N, C-alpha and C positions, 0 to 999 in steps of 0.2 A: 160085635156089641161094644158099646162104650158107656161108661158111667160119668166120666168127667172129661171135658174137652175145652181147650183154649185155642182161639184162632186169632193170630196176628196181634197179640197184646203187646203194648208198648208203654213205657213209663219214663218220663224225663223229670229230673230235679234241677231246675234252672237250666244251665247249658250242658248238663251231664245226662247222657243217655244211659239209664240203668238197665233197661230191657228194651229190645227192639224187635218187633214182629215175631215174637215167640209163639209157637204153636205146639200143642201136644194132645195126645189122646191116651186115656187110660181105661182099660177094660175091667169089668168086675173081677175081683180076686187077683188082679195083677199088681206086682210091685215094680215101680219105676224109679230110677235114680236120676237126679240132676246134679251134675258135677261141673267143676271149673275152678280156675285159680281164684284167689281172693279178689273181690271187686267185680266178679263176673256177672252179678245180678241175680244170684240164686235165691237169696232170702227175699229180695224184692218180688220175685215170682210168687213165693209163698204169701207175701203180704197182699199181693193182688188177688190171689185165689181166696184168701181168708177174709178179705174185706178191710184189712188195716189201711190200705190205700186203694184208690181206684185207678184203673188204666186210663191213659190218655186216649187210647183207641183199642179196638179189638173186642172180642166177645168171649165170655166164660160161661159154660153151660154145665149143669148137673142133671143127669138123666133127661137130657133134652130140653130142660128149662133154663132160660138165661138167668144167671145170678150176678151178672157183671156189676150192677149198681145197688145190690142189696147191702144192708148194714152188716156189721160183724156178727151180731146176735142172730139175725135172720139167716145168714149163711151157716152158722153153727147149728141152728135148728133144722136147716135143710138137709144136713148130713155130712158136714165137713168139720173135722176137729184137727187141732194142731198142737205141737209142742214147739219149744223155742230153743235156740242154740244156748242161751244162758238160762238155766233152770229158773222158772218163775213159780215157785211155790209160796204159799202164804205162811211165813215163819211164825206169825202170831197165832195161827190156828193149829189144832191137832191134825194128825195125819188123816183121820176119818173126816174131819171137818173140811179138809182140802178136797176130798171127793164129794162131799155134800154140796159144796159150792157149785159144782158142775151139774148136780142133780136138782138144784133149786128151781130151775126153770120148768121142771116137769111136775112140780107140786100141783095138787088139784083142789086147793082151797084159796079163798079170797083174802084180802088184807083184813076185812072185818071179821071173818071167821078165825083168822089167826090171832087177832087182837083179843077176842073173847074166849079163845082156846076151847072150841067145842070138841066133842068126842071124835068127830070125823077128822079133825085136825091131828089129834093124837094118833089116830090110825094111819093117817097119811105120813106123819113124821116117822112112825115105825117102819112103814114101807121104805122110805128113803134111807133110813138107817140100815135096814137089811140089804138094800141094793148097794150101799156104800161098802158094807162088810164083804159082800160078794166080790166087789171090785178089788178089795184089798187081799182077799183069799187068792185071787187070780195071780197076784204078784208076790204072794207069800208074806204079806205085811199085816195080816189080821192080828197077830200078837202085839203089834206096835201101834194099834189103832189110836190110842190116846196119848201117844208120845208126840213130840214136836218134830217136824221134818228135819231140822238141823241136826238131830241126834242120829240120823241115818247115814250110812256110808254113801259116798257119791253115786255109786252104781244103783243103789236102791232108791235114791232120790230121782234118778232118771226113770226108773220103773214106775215110781209113784206119779210122776208127771204124765207118763203114758197112760196109766190106769185112770187118771182124772180125765184125760181126753176120751178114753173108751167109755167112761160113764155117760157121755153124751149119746152113746149108741150110733156112732158115725157110720156112714157108708164109705167115706174116704178119710184116711188118716195121713196127715202131713207131719213128717218127722224131720226137724231141722237139727242137723249135727247130733244125732242121738248118742254117738260113741265118743263125743268130745269129753276129754278128761278121764276116760276110762282106761284101766290097765288091760293087758292082753286077756287075762282071765275074765274080767268083767265084760270085755268086748264080745268074747265068744258066747258068754251067757246071754248077752243082749241079743245077739243074732238068733239064738235058739228061741228066745222069748218072742221076738218079732215073727218068726216062722209059726210059732204056736198060735199067736193071736190072729194071724192072717188066716190060718186053717180053721180055727174055732169060730170066728165071726164072719168069714168070707169077705174080709176087708180088701179094698183097694188101698194101696199104700204108696206114697211118694216120699222118697228119702233124699235129703241133701246131706252129703257127707264127704269129708276130705280123706277119710281112711278108706283106701281103695278096696281093701279086703272085704269090708262090710258091703260095699256096693256090688262087688263081683259075686259075693256069696248070696245076696238076697234078691238082686234085681233081674228081671227078665228083659228089660229094655232100659237104655240109658240115653239121656239127652246131655249134651256138653255145651256149656256157655263160656264165652270169653269176651270180656269188656262189653257185656250186654248183648252180644250177638250169638246166635246158634251156629256152632261150627261143625257139629256132627250129631248123629243119633244112630243107635244100632244095638245089637246084642252085646253082652259083656265081652265076648270073644273078639268081636270086631273092634270095639272101642279101645281095648287095651293095646292094639297094634295100629290104630289109625294114625297116619302121619301128622294130620292137623292137630289131633289131640296131644300127641307126644310133643309137638313143637310148643303148644300152649303151656304145657306143664314143664317141659324140660329144655326148652330152647332148641338148639340145633341137634342135641343128642338124640339118636334114634334108638331108644330103649323101651322095653316093655314096661308098662306102668306097675306091674307086679314084680 
């Protein structure tokens, strides 16, 4: 079974090939990693999947339905949510309002109804507020609901961004460098959190990450990119001793990635 599939997707920026003929398959409930040195094309792959940019060629399908040329909001509504390497929270909004932004597309009232603020609108706003609080409880932030995100430690800001993505009720979650900037204790906490949400929601997850411990701990399958090309794929055990992968990361030294 497969929930998300890409077949020979490519993207060029001028004369630079960011991604060439990349293919992957992810099954329901599976966690897959995409790794590679800086400039390997990893984030471009996420941008292609999430609709930020469109591939020059190739096909991306979600549950057998092609989504290659859908807009970002259409892809999000189809069931793909993502986070970013650089945390993108709304600093001018409260923590709970950051979650409500993601829930806004699920409201069940029209602009006219919102303008005159009928009783049904108040009921719907109560539902959204309760769903947002549930998302915050999931990451232990309910007591900070009306604080600003900037007041949170960096590790909790990461969790908030993931909670906002989960508010979309995705089938596939894309995590771009979720451990970036975290200390060792925060990183271990994040790993456990990702395991919990994968089990609780039956999510398929794709992770881009430079910290190999995170990839090896969480992923069942790994794809390796180098200068836009796919150079290897396999289990964590195979990848960490693959000669092509070691050369891409370490030059001529033949050492284990861990």
